[in-house]
N, C-alpha and C positions, 0 to 999 in steps of 0.2 A: 504493500499499500503506499504509495507517494503521499507524504504528509510533512509539511511545515510547522511544528509544534509552535515556535512564536507567531508564526503569521495567524494560526488559528485561535491562539488565546487573544491576540490582539483584534481580531476580527470580531470574536465573542463579546469582547468588551464593546465594541463599535456598536453591534447589534444590539446590547443592552440600553445604551444611550440612545440609541434612533428609535427603539420602543417607547421612550419617554419624550420625546421632542414635542414640543408644544405644538408646533406648525401642524403635526400629524395627529395628535390626540384630543386636541381642545374643541375643534368645532362641533364634533359630534356629541357634545355634552351640552351645547348652548339650547336654550329654549327658542321658540319662535322671537323674533324681533320684536320687542315691544313697540308701542305706538307713544309712549310716553319717553322721560329722558333715561337715559343710562350713564350711571356714574361708576367709572372703572376705578377701584383701589386696590392696590395689591404691593406685596413685598416677597422678596426672595429672590434667589440667583436666577429663578427662570421667569420672574414676573414682567421682565420687559419682553421677552419672547411670547409670551403668554398675550399680553396686551395686542402686539403685533398680529397674533393670530386672530383676537377677538376683530379687531379692524377689517382684517382680511375678510373675514365670516359675514362682519354687518357693515358694509361699506356705506349704506344709506342712514343708518341708525343715527339719531341725536343722542351722539356719544362723546362724553369728556372725563378726564380724570388724572389721576396722577398714581405711577408705581415707583417704588424704590428698589434698586438691585444694587449688587455690589459694584466696585470699581471695575469697569473693563467687561461687564456682564449686559451693557445695554443693547436695544435693538432699535432699528428706526421704527417711529411712530408719528403719525401727523395729528392724530386728534386726544391720543393720550401723552401726558408730560411724563417723561422718564428722568429720575433723578438716581445718580449714582452716590453710594456711601460707602463707609467701612465695615469691613467684614472680615473676621470675626470679631474685631474689637471694635465697638460703636464708636461713632464721633459726631462731631456737630452736624454735619450734613444730613446724617440719618435722622437725628433729633428733630432738626428743622423741618424736615419732609414728614415725619410723622406728626408734628405739629399741625402742619398744613392740611394732612390727610384727615385729622380728627376735625378740623374745623369745615373740611368739604363735607364730610359724613353729616355734620349736623343741617348741611342746606338742603338734606333729602326730603322729598315729599311722601304722601302716603302712596301716590300715584308713580313714583320713581322705582327704578330697579338699580339697586347698588350690586354691582358685581366685582366679588371679591377674589383677586388671583393671588393665591397664597402658595409658596413653596418653600423648601428648606432655606435657610439663612435668613428668613424674615424676622427672626427674633434680635439677633443684633442689628439689623439695618433700621428696625423701627424702635429706636431707642428714645423713648420720650418717658424720663423718670416720672414717677407719682409726684405729688405734691409733697414738699419737705425735703425732696431726695435731689442730688444733682447728677448730672452726668458723670462726673468722676466716680460718685458712689457705684454707679452701675458697671462702669468701666472696670473697676477694681473689683467689684465681685464677679464679673464675669471673666476676669483672668485668673482669678483664682480658683473657680470651678472648672475652666477649661483644664488646667494644669494639676487637677486633684485627682482625675481619673474617674471622675461622676459620669454617668451616662447621661446622654440627652434629655432623657424624660425629666431626670431629676433636676437638670439644670435649669429646663423650661419652667419647670413648677416655681424655682426661686424668682426668676425673668417676670412671670405672670404677675406676680404678687408685688414687684418693685416698679409697673409699669402703668401709666395712666392710659394706655391705648390697647395692650395685649390682655388676654384671658377675656375676651368677650366685649370688651369696652367700645371697641370700634363699632360693634354692632349697636350697642347701647345708644352710641351717638347718631346712628344712622336711623334708629327707629322713630315713627312705625312703618318706614319703607320695607319692601321686600328686600332682602339679602341674601345672594346665591353666591354661595362660596365653591369656587372650582380650585381644587387642592391637587397638587404634586406631591407625593408621599416622600419623606427622607426619614420617617419616623419607624423604628421597627415595632410592628405590630399594627401599623396604619391608624392610629388613633388621630383623627382628623383635630381634636382639639389641642394636639400637642405641635401640629407642624407650625411653624412660626409662632410657637406659644399662642395660638388658636386667638386671634384679635376679634373675629366676628362669631365665636362659638362659646357656648356655656362651658364653665370651668369646674369640673369635678372634684380637684385640688384645693386644700385650704393652705391659709396662711401657715397655720401649724404645721403643716406638711413642709412648706418652704422652710421654717426654722429648723425643722427635723434634719432637712439636707444639709443647710449650713453645718450644724451640729455633727453630723455623722463623718463629713468630710474635712472638718478642722478648718473652716473657713473664717478667718478673724474678720467679722463684719464690724463696721463703725457703728457706733451708737444710734445715730440717726436711722440707719437701715433697720436695727433690731427694734427701736420704737415703733418705726412704721409696720414692720411685720407683727406686732404685738397689739396694732390698733385695729379698729374694725374697717377704716379707712382702707386698709391693704386689702379687704376680702374681695373677691371676684363674683360676677352673677353665676348662679349655679343651675345646673339642668333643671328645666321646669320653670325657671323664671318667666313669667308672661311678657316681660319686656323684650323676649327674643323668639316670641312666637313666630314671627315671619322670617326668621334665619334658618336657612337649611343650607347643606353642604353636600357636596359630590367629588368623589376622586377620579381624577381622570388619568393618573398615571401611578403605577406602584411599584415598589423594587421586585415582588413576584412576577408581574407580567415582564419585567426588564430580565430577569433570570430564566424565565421560559423561553423568551426571544434567542437568548444566548444557547439556551439548550436545544432548542430546534436547530440553530447552525451547526453545533455539534455534531448533531444526530445526522445530520446532511452529508457530512465529512466521514460519516462511519465510526464516530466517535461515541461511546455510552453515557450520555450526561445523567448523573446524580446530584440533585439537588437538595442540599444538605440545610438549608433554610434562609429565609429572607430577613430575619431577625434576630441574627446571632451578635451578641454583645458580651462585653468581658475585656480585660486587658488584653492588648493586642497580641503580646508575646505569649501569652497563656493560651489563646485561642490558636496561635500557631503551632504550637506543641501538640494540642489536640488534633489538629487537622494533619500535621505531618505523620502522627502515629497511624492514622487512618490511610493515607496514602502510603504508606510502606508496608501496612498489612495487605493491601492491594497488590501492590509490586511483589510482594514475596508468595502470592497466592494463598495467603492466610485469610483473606477475605474477598469477597466478590464486590463487584462484577470484574471480569475479565478485562486486562488492558485491551485496546487503548479505552480509556475510561477517562472522564473530566468531572472531579468535583466542584461543585458551582457552590457560592454562598453570595449572601448580601448581609446588610446590618450595619450595625456602627460599632466597630470596637472604642477602646479608650485607651489613651496612654497616661500613666502618673509619671510626670517628669521629674526626674532627678538630676539628669546631666545638664549640659550646656550647649548640644550640637543642635542640628537642625533636622525636622523630618516630621512629616506627618504620620497619623496610625496605620496608613497602609505601607509605607514604605518601611516602619517598625516591623508591621507583621511580616513583611517579606524577609527581612533580614533575620528575625527569630526563625522563621520558617527555613531558611536555609541552613542555619545552626543544625535545627532539629533533624534535617535530612540528611546531613553530612556527606553531600554528593552521591545521593542514592541514584544509579543510573536510570535513566529516561524519566525522570519527574522534573517537570517544569510547572511555572506558575506565573500569574499575573494578579495585581492586587490595585485598584483604582479607585478614586471617588468620580461617580458619575457626573460631577460638576466640573470636572476636570481641574479641580484644586485640591490635593492632599493638605488638610490643615490650613495653614497660612503661606505655603510654599508654592512656587510656580509651575510644579508637576502635578501631574494626575495621580500618578503612582510609581510603580516600577515592575521589573520582572527578573525572574531568576530561572537559572538551568541547572544541569546536574554539574555544570563546570563554574558557577558562580564562585565557590570557595577556594577553588585551585586558581582561578584568575585573580582572586583577592591577594591570595598568598604571593603571587607571583610579581604583585604590586606593591608588597609590604603593607596590605590593610590589614587590620586585626578585627575581624567581623565581630567578636565578643566584646571587645574595648569600645567599639563603635556603637553597639547596642546599648552597654551601659551608660554611656554619654548620651542617649537617645539622638545618636547622629546618623540615622538611616539615610537620610537625604546625602549627605556628604560620602557615604560609602556607596550608594549608586551612581552618585556623579561621577565620582571618580572611574567606575566601570564603563560609565556610557550606557546603562541600563535603565535609566529614568524614562517615563512615559511622559510625555510632554503634548497636551493636546490643546491647550489655551482653554477659555471658558467654553463651556458646551451649552450653555443657556438651560439647562434643566437639572435635576437633582433629585436621584432617586436611592441616595445612598452609595455605599460602597458595593465594587464588584469584585469577587476574588474566583480565580479558576487555577484548579491544580490538576495538571493532565498528567496522566499516568500511562506511558507507553510500554507496548510488549519489550522483554528482555530480549537483546541480540542473541 
């Protein structure tokens, strides 16, 4: 069988990204174009591309609005304003856009449709601090949580209760208008209320939950933050709140659909796909160790299926930062995976973020082969030392094995593929 393993792995990643492209998936979820005004509001790495797709689908609609996306993730729009702001660390541009968005929502009337375009990244991009808090407070808490190893649902629980716009508050501002949220999921489990911290949806979490997250992960919050979380002002609207009776949501792209697209491509090349799950969480290096054990068992014939096969997974691992290097969670996963595989013949892998940005770096992820460790040794690179320093980016940059796509303008979380080829 003629098969180019690196090319196949990269093509699978590209297929996963394409399955979540707004221009391909959004139009089918739009209702009939309304007679009244459409107010488009959105946040996230895909929001500009989503707005462009709405404009293409409704060329004659009375349509206006504002979306905020990450720097470099904009898309050309004629009727919807696109603002670019900081991610993963919020900045004043995002705060100003959120302030304007909240004001726009308050102009919606009962006959208007508020179309909320929500995707991953929106939490940092909609950085509007609650009354009594500052942007610096939110930046400090965000940085500490991102470095703590906390899962995204825990991080977003805190973000909701420190915000003037997230956790359903944007929908409250738009009431009694109809609010339709179209969301691209980057959340393990596809809980729509967690995507971008759910600005248009009721929030089942509480301020007490947010305090518990800070305590669990040892985040040293300023007194003003703790005082806010202990006050009733920090509480969010809950499921069943009558003020949100006109708000509903639809998922237009999910991690599982992306994984299924990649699996179909593998199958078409005679490779058996095994989807391990679309909601895998945990410390990146620990997840890598578990997946390496599975791949080695398949390679040794101790476990099925027979090679060639590919283990596919999604979700969002986390990294507890202890070193001083560069590297996102996908690069860290791959470096730990390479170490655990220890050059096992015929095993190659890719791990990339579908948004094209691994953490805050300029790569989507990286790739490894059964020659990775040998090549590193020839260059004098110590993989374990690099892992201890959280410097997976530097490791793969030296090898020339980074995957660089640029912004994809979508986000259905991470894509991992571990290809096991037959022994020669």
